[in-house]
C-alpha positions as CSV (number, residue, x, y, z in Angstrom):
1,M,12.1,78.4,61.3
2,K,8.9,75.7,61.5
3,R,6.0,78.4,61.6
4,T,7.4,79.2,58.4
5,A,7.6,75.2,57.3
6,W,3.7,74.8,58.1
7,A,3.1,78.2,56.4
8,A,4.7,76.8,53.2
9,A,2.9,73.3,53.4
10,A,-0.5,75.0,54.0
11,V,-0.3,76.9,50.7
12,L,1.3,74.0,49.3
13,L,-1.4,71.6,50.2
14,V,-3.9,75.1,49.6
15,A,-2.6,74.8,45.3
16,T,-2.7,71.7,45.2
17,A,-6.5,71.4,46.0
18,A,-7.4,74.3,43.8
19,T,-5.2,72.3,40.8
20,A,-7.0,69.3,41.4
21,A,-10.6,71.1,41.4
22,E,-9.6,72.2,37.8
23,K,-8.5,69.3,36.6
24,V,-12.7,68.1,35.5
25,A,-12.4,66.0,32.4
26,L,-15.3,64.8,30.1
27,P,-15.8,61.2,31.0
28,K,-14.2,59.2,28.6
29,G,-16.8,57.2,25.9
30,Y,-19.3,59.8,26.6
31,E,-20.8,59.4,23.3
32,K,-21.7,55.6,24.2
33,W,-24.1,56.8,26.6
34,Q,-28.1,57.1,25.9
35,K,-28.3,60.2,23.3
36,S,-31.5,62.0,22.9
37,T,-33.2,63.4,19.6
38,E,-31.2,66.0,18.5
39,K,-32.8,70.0,20.0
40,V,-32.4,73.1,18.4
41,V,-32.2,76.0,19.9
42,N,-33.2,79.2,18.1
43,D,-32.9,81.9,20.3
44,K,-29.6,84.0,19.8
45,S,-29.1,85.2,23.2
46,S,-29.1,81.6,24.8
47,L,-26.1,80.1,26.2
48,F,-27.5,76.7,24.3
49,Y,-27.6,78.5,20.9
50,G,-27.2,75.9,18.4
51,I,-28.1,72.3,18.0
52,H,-27.3,69.9,20.7
53,N,-27.6,65.9,22.0
54,I,-27.8,65.1,25.5
55,Y,-25.8,61.9,26.9
56,V,-27.1,60.5,30.2
57,D,-24.9,57.9,31.7
58,K,-26.1,54.3,33.1
59,K,-26.4,55.9,36.9
60,A,-28.6,58.9,35.8
61,M,-31.3,57.0,33.5
62,P,-33.3,55.7,36.1
63,A,-34.2,58.4,37.8
64,Y,-33.9,60.5,34.7
65,Q,-36.9,58.5,33.0
66,K,-38.7,60.0,36.4
67,G,-37.4,62.9,36.9
68,G,-35.3,62.8,39.5
69,P,-34.1,62.9,42.1
70,Y,-30.2,61.6,40.4
71,P,-28.2,59.5,42.7
72,E,-24.0,60.8,43.6
73,G,-22.0,60.5,40.7
74,S,-24.8,60.6,37.7
75,R,-23.7,62.2,35.0
76,F,-25.0,64.4,31.7
77,V,-23.1,65.9,28.7
78,V,-24.1,68.1,26.2
79,V,-22.7,68.4,23.1
80,Q,-23.4,71.4,21.3
81,H,-23.3,72.3,17.3
82,T,-23.6,75.6,15.8
83,I,-26.6,76.0,13.2
84,R,-26.4,76.0,9.1
85,N,-28.9,77.0,6.6
86,E,-29.3,74.1,4.3
87,G,-32.7,74.8,2.5
88,G,-34.3,76.7,4.6
89,K,-33.9,74.2,7.5
90,P,-31.4,74.3,10.6
91,V,-28.3,71.4,9.9
92,K,-26.0,70.3,12.8
93,G,-22.6,72.8,12.0
94,K,-19.1,72.8,13.7
95,K,-19.0,71.0,17.4
96,S,-19.0,74.5,19.2
97,M,-19.4,73.6,23.2
98,V,-19.5,70.6,25.5
99,V,-20.9,70.5,28.6
100,L,-20.7,68.2,31.8
101,M,-23.0,67.8,34.3
102,K,-22.1,65.7,37.2
103,K,-24.2,65.0,40.9
104,D,-21.9,65.5,43.1
105,A,-22.7,67.0,46.8
106,K,-19.7,69.1,47.5
107,Q,-20.4,71.3,45.2
108,T,-22.8,73.1,47.6
109,A,-23.0,76.7,45.3
110,T,-24.7,74.7,42.5
111,G,-27.0,72.6,44.0
112,G,-25.1,69.3,44.6
113,W,-24.1,69.6,40.7
114,L,-20.6,69.8,39.6
115,F,-21.1,72.3,36.0
116,A,-18.6,72.2,33.4
117,G,-18.0,73.7,30.1
118,F,-15.8,72.6,27.1
119,T,-14.0,73.9,23.8
120,P,-15.2,71.4,20.9
121,E,-11.7,70.3,22.0
122,G,-12.2,68.8,25.4
123,K,-10.6,71.6,27.1
124,L,-12.2,73.9,30.0
125,S,-13.6,76.4,28.6
126,G,-13.3,78.8,32.0
127,V,-17.3,79.1,32.2
128,D,-19.2,80.1,35.0
129,S,-20.7,77.6,36.9
130,V,-22.8,79.6,38.9
131,K,-24.1,82.6,36.8
132,N,-23.8,80.9,33.2
133,C,-25.0,77.6,34.3
134,F,-26.7,76.8,38.1
135,E,-28.7,80.2,37.7
136,C,-30.7,79.0,35.3
137,H,-30.8,75.3,36.3
138,L,-32.4,76.8,39.8
139,K,-34.9,78.6,38.0
140,E,-36.1,76.1,35.6
141,A,-35.9,72.4,37.1
142,K,-35.7,73.2,40.9
143,D,-38.1,70.4,41.7
144,R,-36.6,68.0,39.5
145,D,-33.3,68.0,41.1
146,F,-32.0,70.8,38.9
147,V,-32.1,68.6,35.6
148,I,-34.0,71.4,33.0
149,S,-34.0,68.4,30.1
150,R,-36.4,65.7,30.5
151,Y,-36.4,62.1,29.4
152,A,-39.4,63.2,26.5
153,D,-35.8,64.1,24.9
154,F,-35.2,60.6,23.9
155,K,-38.5,59.9,22.1
């Protein structure tokens, strides 16, 4: 009987940990963080096809200006919009995706960063943090603590 109780407790603990890990949320007030200029990505095969802005929190900004490394808890939020064509120019359409990147040493599979994708409404999208995020960050920005964008994007 005790063995069954311990097994049930262990299963509950693992289930609780998994649920806690899934409770990633967008930071409240990120829209008030420093914001980059709009970046247009015309490559339709890119996950980031569209027009987007990068928001950087106060903790990350000094390291961002230097190109890394970033202190634990540094956060970036990328808000992506579709591209509409107005008079031959690309303009921002509807919000299509929001991505969070947070420095978290516990995230060993992704270089010490938590990556999370969200729907335009702010619900987790289920994006694969290794395949859809980290593989590209590893290839593009290993020497900058895995942050692809640069402070120059703010000028």
